[in-house]
One Martini backbone bead per residue (centre of mass of N, CA, C, O) as a GRO file, in nm:
protein
   70
    1MET     BB    1  -0.591   0.657  -0.833
    2ALA     BB    2  -0.614   0.576  -0.522
    3ASP     BB    3  -0.680   0.653  -0.217
    4ALA     BB    4  -0.589   0.603   0.107
    5ALA     BB    5  -0.865   0.497   0.209
    6GLN     BB    6  -0.904   0.276  -0.005
    7LEU     BB    7  -0.639   0.124   0.040
    8THR     BB    8  -0.697   0.059   0.338
    9ALA     BB    9  -0.953  -0.106   0.289
   10TRP     BB   10  -0.819  -0.323   0.117
   11ARG     BB   11  -0.615  -0.414   0.328
   12GLU     BB   12  -0.818  -0.499   0.547
   13ALA     BB   13  -0.964  -0.714   0.377
   14LEU     BB   14  -0.711  -0.886   0.325
   15LEU     BB   15  -0.635  -0.940   0.620
   16ARG     BB   16  -0.894  -1.078   0.711
   17ALA     BB   17  -0.876  -1.312   0.511
   18ARG     BB   18  -0.596  -1.418   0.588
   19TYR     BB   19  -0.658  -1.472   0.897
   20ALA     BB   20  -0.910  -1.670   0.812
   21GLY     BB   21  -0.814  -1.847   0.549
   22VAL     BB   22  -0.897  -1.678   0.303
   23ARG     BB   23  -0.877  -1.644  -0.073
   24THR     BB   24  -1.131  -1.450  -0.077
   25VAL     BB   25  -1.210  -1.118  -0.193
   26GLU     BB   26  -1.444  -0.852  -0.100
   27TYR     BB   27  -1.483  -0.536  -0.285
   28ASP     BB   28  -1.662  -0.316  -0.454
   29GLY     BB   29  -1.801  -0.573  -0.606
   30LYS     BB   30  -1.543  -0.749  -0.587
   31ARG     BB   31  -1.362  -1.054  -0.684
   32ILE     BB   32  -1.076  -1.216  -0.526
   33SER     BB   33  -0.847  -1.479  -0.604
   34TYR     BB   34  -0.608  -1.673  -0.430
   35ALA     BB   35  -0.381  -1.935  -0.450
   36THR     BB   36  -0.183  -1.802  -0.237
   37ASP     BB   37  -0.020  -1.654   0.023
   38ALA     BB   38   0.195  -1.512  -0.150
   39GLU     BB   39  -0.004  -1.341  -0.314
   40MET     BB   40  -0.113  -1.187  -0.071
   41ALA     BB   41   0.157  -1.067   0.019
   42THR     BB   42   0.208  -0.909  -0.242
   43ALA     BB   43  -0.047  -0.734  -0.225
   44LEU     BB   44   0.020  -0.607   0.048
   45ALA     BB   45   0.288  -0.476  -0.033
   46ASP     BB   46   0.165  -0.295  -0.249
   47LEU     BB   47  -0.028  -0.141  -0.064
   48GLU     BB   48   0.185  -0.030   0.128
   49ARG     BB   49   0.339   0.131  -0.088
   50ARG     BB   50   0.099   0.311  -0.177
   51ILE     BB   51   0.038   0.434   0.097
   52ALA     BB   52   0.319   0.559   0.145
   53SER     BB   53   0.311   0.744  -0.115
   54THR     BB   54   0.061   0.922  -0.003
   55GLU     BB   55   0.192   1.021   0.284
   56ILE     BB   56   0.476   1.087   0.153
   57PRO     BB   57   0.658   1.329   0.056
   58ARG     BB   58   0.856   1.401  -0.203
   59ILE     BB   59   1.185   1.461  -0.280
   60THR     BB   60   1.298   1.674  -0.560
   61GLN     BB   61   1.481   1.889  -0.395
   62VAL     BB   62   1.822   2.001  -0.330
   63ARG     BB   63   1.978   2.243  -0.120
   64ILE     BB   64   2.305   2.403  -0.115
   65ASN     BB   65   2.481   2.584   0.137
   66SER     BB   66   2.788   2.780   0.136
   67SER     BB   67   3.080   2.886   0.333
   68LYS     BB   68   3.383   3.036   0.466
   69GLY     BB   69   3.319   3.246   0.708
   70VAL     BB   70   3.363   3.567   0.616
   0.00000   0.00000   0.00000
């Protein structure tokens, strides 16, 4: 899996292309063409999800302590 910096670079390249009205994106020597803006939006949403998962640690265990106050 790519690190957060690489994912962010991919997202920025995709955003620049989308805002310019271009449906072909080039980064890391690769070229990707999108048929519709909806495909670009889906790719952006996926990148956002992946970036968020690298930045926020997941909670895997919750512990609860209680007492009667005695």
